[in-house]
C-alpha positions in Angstrom: 23.1 -3.8 -22.6 22.1 -7.3 -21.8 22.2 -8.9 -18.4 21.7 -12.6 -17.6 20.3 -14.0 -14.4 18.3 -16.9 -12.9 15.9 -14.6 -11.0 15.0 -11.0 -11.5 13.4 -9.2 -8.5 11.9 -5.9 -9.5 11.7 -3.5 -6.5 13.9 -2.9 -3.5 11.4 -2.5 -0.6 10.6 -4.9 2.1 9.0 -7.5 -0.2 11.7 -7.3 -2.9 14.6 -7.6 -0.4 13.0 -10.5 1.4 12.4 -12.3 -2.0 16.0 -11.9 -3.2 17.4 -13.0 0.2 15.0 -16.0 0.4 15.9 -17.2 -3.1 19.6 -17.2 -2.2 18.9 -18.9 1.2 16.9 -21.6 -0.5 19.7 -22.2 -3.0 22.3 -22.4 -0.2 20.0 -24.8 1.7 19.9 -27.0 -1.4 23.6 -26.6 -2.1 22.8 -25.1 -5.5 24.1 -21.9 -7.1 21.8 -19.1 -8.1 22.2 -15.6 -9.5 19.7 -12.9 -8.5 19.4 -9.4 -9.9 17.6 -6.9 -7.7 16.5 -4.0 -9.9 15.7 -0.8 -8.1 14.1 2.3 -9.6 16.1 4.6 -7.4 18.9 4.1 -4.8 18.5 1.1 -2.6 17.4 2.2 0.9 16.5 5.6 -0.3 13.4 4.9 -2.4 10.2 3.0 -2.1 7.6 2.8 0.7 9.3 0.5 3.2 12.5 2.7 3.2 10.6 6.0 3.7 7.3 5.3 5.5 6.5 6.7 8.9 3.4 6.7 11.0 2.3 7.5 14.5 3.4 4.1 15.8 4.0 1.8 12.8 2.8 -1.7 13.3 4.1 -5.1 12.3 1.0 -7.4 12.8 1.9 -10.8 14.1 0.6 -13.7 16.1 3.3 -14.9 18.5 3.2 -17.7 21.1 2.7 -14.9 23.6 -0.1 -13.3 21.7 -3.7 -13.6 23.0 -5.7 -15.8 22.9 -3.3 -18.4 24.2 -2.8 -21.7 22.4 -0.8 -23.3 19.6 -3.5 -22.5 17.0 -4.0 -18.8 18.0 -2.9 -17.9 14.4 -6.4 -19.1 13.3 -8.0 -16.1 15.0 -5.6 -13.9 13.0 -6.6 -15.6 9.7 -10.2 -15.2 10.5 -9.7 -11.5 11.2 -7.9 -11.0 7.9 -10.8 -12.6 6.0 -13.7 -11.1 7.9 -12.2 -7.6 8.3 -11.5 -7.8 4.5 -15.2 -8.0 3.9 -15.2 -11.7 2.7 -13.6 -10.7 -0.6 -10.1 -12.1 -0.2 -8.8 -15.7 -0.6 -9.1 -17.3 2.8 -6.2 -19.8 2.1 -3.9 -16.8 1.6 -5.0 -15.3 4.8 -4.1 -18.5 6.6 -0.7 -18.5 5.0 -0.1 -14.9 6.3 -1.3 -15.7 9.8 0.4 -19.1 10.1 3.8 -17.7 9.0 3.7 -14.5 10.8 5.7 -15.6 13.9 8.5 -17.0 11.7 8.6 -13.7 9.8 8.9 -11.8 13.1 11.6 -14.0 14.6 13.6 -13.7 11.3 13.5 -9.9 11.5 14.3 -10.0 15.2 17.4 -12.2 14.4 18.5 -9.5 11.9 18.5 -6.9 14.6 15.2 -5.1 14.0 14.8 -3.3 17.4 11.3 -4.3 18.3 10.1 -2.9 21.6 10.2 -5.6 24.3 9.5 -5.7 28.0 11.4 -8.4 30.0 12.3 -10.0 26.7 8.7 -10.3 25.5 7.6 -8.3 22.4 5.2 -5.5 23.3 2.0 -5.7 21.2 -0.9 -3.4 20.9 -4.4 -3.4 19.3 -4.7 -1.9 15.8 -7.7 -1.3 13.6 -9.4 -4.5 12.6 -8.6 -6.7 15.6 -9.7 -7.2 19.2 -6.4 -8.9 20.1 -3.1 -7.0 20.6 -0.9 -8.3 17.7 1.0 -5.2 16.6 4.7 -5.2 17.3 6.7 -2.0 16.6 10.0 -0.1 16.9 8.3 3.3 16.9 7.3 5.6 14.0 10.0 4.0 11.9 9.3 0.3 12.0 9.3 -0.1 8.2 12.6 1.9 7.9 14.2 -0.4 10.5 13.0 -3.5 8.6 14.5 -2.1 5.4 17.8 -1.4 7.0 18.1 -4.8 8.5 17.3 -6.5 5.2 19.8 -4.4 3.4 22.5 -5.5 5.9 21.5 -9.1 5.3 21.6 -8.5 1.5 25.2 -7.4 1.8 26.1 -10.9 3.0 24.7 -12.5 -0.1 27.4 -12.9 -2.8 25.0 -14.0 -5.5 22.8 -10.9 -5.5 23.6 -8.1 -8.0 21.8 -4.8 -7.3 21.0 -2.6 -10.3 20.1 0.9 -9.1 18.4 3.7 -11.0 16.7 1.2 -13.3 13.2 1.6 -14.6 11.9 -1.9 -15.7 9.3 -1.1 -18.3 7.9 -4.4 -19.6 8.1 -8.1 -19.1 9.2 -10.5 -21.9 6.7 -13.3 -22.2 6.9 -16.3 -24.6 4.1 -18.9 -24.7 2.7 -17.7 -21.4 6.1 -18.0 -19.7 8.1 -15.0 -18.5 11.7 -14.9 -19.8 13.0 -11.6 -18.6 12.3 -7.9 -18.8 13.4 -4.7 -20.5 14.0 -1.2 -19.2 16.2 1.8 -18.9 19.3 2.6 -17.0 20.8 6.1 -17.4 18.8 6.5 -20.6 20.2 3.4 -22.1 18.1 0.4 -23.1 18.7 -2.7 -21.0 17.6 -6.3 -21.5 17.5 -8.7 -18.6 17.3 -12.4 -19.5 15.8 -14.3 -16.5 14.3 -17.7 -15.8 11.9 -16.3 -13.2 10.7 -12.8 -12.3 9.4 -11.5 -9.0 7.3 -8.2 -9.0 7.7 -6.3 -5.8 7.1 -2.8 -7.1 4.7 -1.6 -4.4 1.5 0.5 -5.0 0.5 3.2 -7.4 0.1 6.3 -5.2 1.3 8.7 -7.8 -2.0 8.3 -9.7 -3.4 10.6 -7.0 -2.0 14.0 -6.0 -2.9 13.5 -2.3 -0.9 10.5 -1.3 1.7 9.4 1.3 3.8 7.4 -1.1 7.3 8.3 -2.1 7.7 9.9 -5.6 7.4 7.8 -8.8 5.2 5.1 -7.3 3.4 4.7 -10.6 2.0 1.2 -10.6 4.7 -0.2 -12.8 4.2 -3.8 -11.6 0.5 -3.7 -12.0 0.7 -2.4 -15.6 3.5 -4.7 -16.6 1.6 -7.7 -15.3 -1.5 -6.7 -17.2 0.4 -6.3 -20.5 2.0 -9.7 -19.9 -1.4 -11.3 -19.5 -1.7 -11.6 -15.7 -4.7 -10.4 -13.8 -5.3 -7.8 -11.1 -7.8 -8.2 -8.3 -9.6 -5.9 -5.8 -8.3 -2.7 -7.4 -11.2 -0.6 -6.0 -10.0 -1.1 -2.5 -7.5 1.5 -1.7 -6.8 2.6 1.9 -7.2 6.3 2.4 -6.4 8.1 5.7 -6.0 11.6 7.1 -2.3 12.5 6.7 0.1 15.4 6.8 0.8 16.6 3.2 4.0 18.3 4.4 5.6 15.3 6.1 3.4 12.4 4.7 2.8 11.1 8.2 -0.3 9.1 8.8 -2.2 11.1 11.5 -3.6 8.0 13.3 -3.3 6.6 16.8 -2.5 9.1 19.5 -2.7 12.1 17.1 -6.5 11.4 17.2 -6.7 10.1 20.7 -5.5 13.5 22.1 -8.7 14.9 20.4 -7.4 18.0 18.5 -9.6 20.6 16.9 -10.5 20.2 13.2 -10.6 23.6 11.6 -10.7 25.1 8.1 -8.6 28.0 6.9 -11.3 30.4 8.4 -10.8 28.8 11.8 -14.3 27.2 11.7 -14.8 23.8 13.5 -16.7 22.3 10.6 -17.2 18.9 12.2 -19.9 20.6 14.3 -22.0 20.4 11.1 -21.9 16.6 11.1 -23.3 14.0 13.5 -19.8 13.4 14.9 -18.9 13.4 18.6 -15.5 13.8 20.3 -15.7 10.1 21.2 -15.7 9.5 17.4 -12.5 11.6 17.0 -10.8 9.6 19.8 -11.9 6.3 18.1 -10.5 7.6 14.8 -7.1 6.8 16.1 -7.9 3.0 15.9 -10.0 3.3 12.8 -7.6 5.5 10.8 -8.1 4.2 7.3 -11.6 5.1 5.9 -13.9 2.2 6.3 -17.7 2.0 5.7 -17.9 -0.3 8.7 -17.0 2.5 11.1 -19.0 5.7 11.7 -15.7 7.5 11.9 -15.6 7.6 8.1 -17.8 10.6 8.4 -14.7 12.5 9.6 -12.9 11.7 6.4 -16.0 12.6 4.3 -16.2 16.0 6.1 -12.6 16.8 5.6 -12.7 15.7 1.9 -15.7 18.0 1.2 -14.1 20.9 2.9 -11.0 20.5 0.7 -13.0 19.8 -2.4 -14.6 23.3 -2.0 -11.1 24.7 -2.4 -10.2 25.1 1.3 -7.7 23.6 3.6 -8.1 21.6 6.8 -5.9 21.7 9.9 -5.5 20.0 13.3 -5.2 22.5 16.1 -3.5 21.1 19.2 -3.4 24.4 21.1 -7.0 24.4 22.4 -9.8 21.9 22.9 -12.7 21.5 20.4 -15.7 23.6 21.3 -17.4 22.3 24.5 -14.9 19.4 25.0 -13.2 18.5 28.2 -11.2 15.4 28.8 -13.7 14.2 31.5 -16.4 14.2 28.8 -14.9 11.1 27.1 -16.6 7.7 27.5 -15.2 5.8 30.4 -13.8 3.0 28.3 -11.9 5.5 26.1 -10.5 7.2 29.2 -9.2 3.9 30.4 -7.5 3.3 27.1 -5.9 6.7 27.3 -4.6 6.0 30.8 -3.0 2.7 29.6 -1.1 4.7 26.9 0.5 7.3 29.2 4.2 7.4 28.7 5.1 10.7 30.3 3.0 11.9 33.2 3.0 15.7 32.9 0.4 16.6 35.5 -1.9 18.4 33.0 -4.0 17.3 30.1 -6.0 20.4 29.5 -5.1 20.8 25.8 -4.6 18.4 22.9 -0.9 19.2 22.9 -0.5 18.3 26.6 -2.4 15.1 26.0 -0.2 14.1 23.0 2.9 14.9 25.0 1.6 12.6 27.7 0.7 9.6 25.5 3.2 9.9 22.7 6.0 12.4 23.2 7.9 10.6 20.4 5.5 12.0 17.8 5.7 15.5 19.2 9.5 15.3 18.8 9.2 13.8 15.3 7.2 16.8 14.1 9.5 19.2 15.8 12.5 17.8 13.9 10.6 18.5 10.7 9.9 22.1 11.6 6.4 21.7 13.0 6.0 22.8 16.6 2.5 21.6 17.6 2.6 23.9 20.7 1.9 26.9 18.4 1.5 25.6 14.9 -1.5 24.0 13.3 -1.0 20.8 11.2 -2.5 20.7 7.8 -4.1 17.4 6.9 -5.9 15.8 3.9 -7.3 12.3 3.1 -4.4 10.6 1.4 -3.9 7.4 -0.6 -1.9 5.1 1.7 -2.1 1.4 0.6 -3.5 -0.6 -2.3 -5.3 -3.6 -0.9 -5.5 -5.3 -4.3 -2.8 -6.0 -6.9 -1.5 -8.8 -9.2 -3.6 -11.8 -8.5 -1.5 -14.5 -6.8 -2.0 -18.0 -5.3 -0.3 -20.0 -2.6 3.2 -19.8 -4.0 2.9 -16.1 -4.8 2.5 -17.4 -8.4 0.5 -15.5 -11.0 -1.3 -16.7 -14.2 2.0 -16.3 -16.1 4.4 -19.2 -15.7 7.5 -18.1 -13.8 6.1 -14.8 -12.7 5.6 -14.1 -9.0 4.3 -11.1 -7.0 4.6 -10.1 -3.4 4.0 -7.2 -1.0 1.7 -4.3 -2.0 2.1 -5.3 -5.7 0.3 -8.6 -5.0 -3.5 -9.1 -4.6 -5.9 -11.6 -3.2 -4.4 -12.0 0.3 -6.3 -8.9 1.6 -9.9 -7.8 0.9 -11.5 -4.4 1.4 -9.7 -3.8 4.7 -6.8 -5.3 6.5 -5.6 -5.4 10.1 -3.3 -2.5 10.8 0.3 -3.7 10.4 -0.6 -6.6 8.1 1.0 -4.8 5.1 4.5 -5.0 6.6 3.8 -8.6 7.6 2.7 -9.3 4.0 6.0 -8.1 2.6 7.9 -10.6 4.7 5.7 -13.7 4.4 4.9 -13.5 0.7 8.3 -12.0 -0.1 9.9 -15.1 1.3 7.4 -17.4 -0.5 8.0 -15.6 -3.8 11.7 -15.9 -3.5 11.7 -19.6 -2.7 9.1 -20.3 -5.4 11.1 -18.4 -8.0 14.2 -20.4 -7.1 12.4 -23.7 -7.5 11.0 -22.6 -10.9 14.3 -21.3 -12.2 16.1 -24.5 -11.1 14.2 -26.5 -13.7 13.8 -24.1 -16.6 15.7 -22.7 -19.6 15.2 -19.9 -22.0 15.9 -19.2 -25.7 18.1 -16.2 -25.5 18.1 -15.2 -29.2 14.3 -15.1 -29.5 13.9 -13.2 -26.3 16.4 -10.5 -27.4 14.4 -10.2 -30.7 11.1 -9.7 -28.7 12.8 -7.2 -26.4 13.9 -5.1 -29.4 10.4 -5.1 -30.8 9.1 -3.8 -27.5 11.6 -1.0 -27.5 10.6 -0.1 -31.0 6.9 0.1 -30.1 7.6 2.9 -27.5 8.3 5.3 -30.4 4.6 5.3 -31.3 3.8 7.0 -28.0 5.6 10.2 -28.8 4.8 13.2 -31.1 6.0 16.8 -31.3 2.4 18.0 -31.1 1.5 15.7 -28.2 0.4 16.7 -24.7 2.9 17.9 -22.2 3.7 15.1 -19.7 3.3 17.1 -16.6 -0.1 18.4 -17.8 -1.3 14.9 -18.5 -0.3 13.8 -15.0 -1.9 16.8 -13.4 -5.2 16.1 -15.3 -5.1 12.5 -14.2 -4.4 13.4 -10.6 -7.3 15.9 -10.5 -10.0 13.5 -11.7 -8.7 10.7 -9.4 -8.6 12.9 -6.3 -12.1 14.3 -7.0 -14.0 11.2 -8.2 -12.1 8.1 -7.2 -11.0 8.7 -3.6 -13.2 9.4 -0.6 -16.6 10.1 -2.2 -17.4 7.9 -5.2 -20.5 8.1 -7.2 -21.4 6.7 -10.6 -21.6 10.0 -12.5 -18.2 11.2 -11.1 -16.6 7.8 -11.8 -17.8 8.1 -15.4 -16.2 11.5 -15.7 -12.9 10.1 -14.4 -13.1 7.2 -16.9 -13.7 9.6 -19.8 -10.6 11.7 -18.9 -8.5 8.5 -18.6 -9.7 7.3 -22.0 -8.9 10.6 -23.6 -5.4 10.7 -22.1 -4.8 7.1 -23.2 -5.3 8.2 -26.9 -3.0 11.2 -26.6 0.6 11.1 -27.7 3.1 12.9 -25.5 5.7 15.5 -26.4 9.2 14.1 -26.6 10.5 13.1 -23.2 12.7 10.4 -21.7 11.0 7.0 -22.3 11.0 6.0 -18.6 8.8 9.0 -17.6 6.5 8.5 -20.6 6.0 4.9 -19.7 5.2 5.8 -16.1 2.3 7.9 -17.4 1.2 4.9 -19.5 1.3 2.7 -16.5 -0.6 5.2 -14.3 -3.4 5.4 -17.0 -3.7 1.7 -17.3 -3.9 1.3 -13.5 -6.3 4.1 -13.1 -8.6 2.5 -15.7 -8.5 -0.8 -13.8 -9.3 1.0 -10.5 -12.2 3.2 -11.8 -13.8 0.4 -13.7 -13.6 -1.8 -10.6 -15.2 1.0 -8.6 -18.0 1.3 -11.1 -18.8 -2.4 -11.0 -19.0 -2.3 -7.1 -22.3 -0.4 -6.6 -22.2 -0.6 -2.8 -20.0 0.5 0.1 -17.4 -1.9 1.6 -14.2 -1.0 3.5 -12.6 2.1 2.0 -14.9 2.0 -1.1 -17.6 4.5 -0.2 -20.2 4.6 -3.0 -22.8 7.4 -2.9 -26.0 7.8 -4.8 -25.2 11.5 -5.2 -22.2 13.6 -4.3 -24.2 15.6 -1.8 -25.5 12.7 0.2 -24.4 12.5 3.8 -24.3 8.7 4.1 -22.8 6.3 1.5 -24.8 3.4 0.1 -25.1 0.3 2.3 -23.1 -2.9 1.9 -24.8 -5.4 -0.3 -24.2 -9.1 0.1 -24.7 -9.6 -3.7 -21.2 -8.1 -3.9 -19.5 -10.8 -1.8 -17.1 -11.3 -4.8 -13.9 -9.8 -5.8 -13.4 -8.1 -9.1 -10.7 -9.3 -11.5 -9.1 -7.1 -14.2 -7.4 -8.2 -17.4 -6.2 -6.3 -20.5 -7.8 -7.0 -23.8 -4.8 -6.5 -26.1 -6.9 -6.1 -29.2 -8.9 -3.2 -27.9 -6.3 -2.0 -25.3 -9.2 -1.9 -22.8 -9.4 -3.1 -19.2 -12.1 -5.7 -18.7 -13.4 -6.3 -15.2 -15.5 -9.3 -14.1 -16.6 -10.8 -10.8 -15.1 -14.0 -9.3 -15.7 -16.0 -6.2 -12.8 -15.8 -3.8 -11.5 -18.9 -2.0 -13.7 -19.3 1.1 -13.0 -21.1 4.4 -13.6 -24.8 4.4 -17.0 -25.8 5.9 
């Protein structure tokens, strides 16, 4: 089946929806006609990170006129935070674009009916990790979900957008370094989409790891397609990891840590007592939730990781205090922060459960609706892959190295470095989603494609997939399990050169294996995961220091990771050598602030 369109947007999350809507709005503004196809891997609104993500109090990071510090240029503090918190390994001009356009992104969503919390008509904002200023707006644990719903409502008003659901886009069609469309599968049928411009908004690659908070089938398709098309990836070693609930996939941040629960293993032992960790550190983990070398609280993640790596499980116990802890033992500044958070004065805060009920009853109810009663049940946790800081390397117009190819949201890279302010990921989907949509419209308006030659190339790509299959090949599920195991063990919390080499060897072995006959879309997901995993592991190997979530150890058993090294104030760029089918990684200087 062949489809024809001006713009193809791949991915139906916050970034993809914003890009499709922005392309149409730009066309209406210019009194032009445009056709947009939005290709979604599952059902729109029921798949992808934006549609399904929850956290303790999910943030949308934004600098508003009412945001401190006061002044017309207060967005500059936001841009500075993005760059510096990112460890000086992002493009500063992209950070400026994010910050400067954040208020417009907020007000657009507000106009669509996203129910941001307000007091006297003023958006309520709080401090998240990575900022001293309160910039985080929210609706509750479901901020992302509310944004997705609002954008889908808006999409329904756009007569020029066709939604293709249950479509796996497998490869881009590129002629003379210009994208001309894509191929894929819908209900086991080959499809070809002829397009003058393509926007990749496919999200991250959480499925490469077993322990992740991503929805199913987040296999890095956009990253892999971009590599095969000739584009570059950047910062692939920087992956946010945080303590989460495997059962519910909720990020256990914020008040879940600020109520200071007990950390116990399956034997009931409080293993944190074996580490130089205080209860003040547990409280502060709420605002430093993703692993970061720059915060001592990363020791908590390291301790939990090692407990699980030994074959055990780790739980949060809210029924009693950690050994020797009483609320009055907290540092005075932390107690003051707790007092400011109180939502429900219950008259007692003797246990972690009572404290959580006092500062965030919403989260208690959220767990209860999912069958977890924190009054008498322990909550299993694990360090889980949560967000890819890097991605397809973009510039100011969300453009890539391939003409007519754009990327936005978690699929894109360069706008964030090692870390990012909490809530900036949702902001990113809206700012660069809009830019990608407008840029793709402008490109499509002045371009044409040779349909016959594109269809021929598409058919050659389909034919090439047959070489991946063999009756005596490896079982698909076994291959994925083996990849998950080495990535969880060697390329997550504790990274060291010998372990990373073991992971790379397994990836290289799996790349050479053919797979037993299976539907092509699932086979190609494995190929995508392997290509992305290779880019990630090779980027980790090249960065022989610790920075942000990238904790590099000399040996697995060391307590502390290696220090940050200013020689690595570069980002690492990945490209695919098509002759060898190998990922090549090299350092590059990011765009720095103007002197």
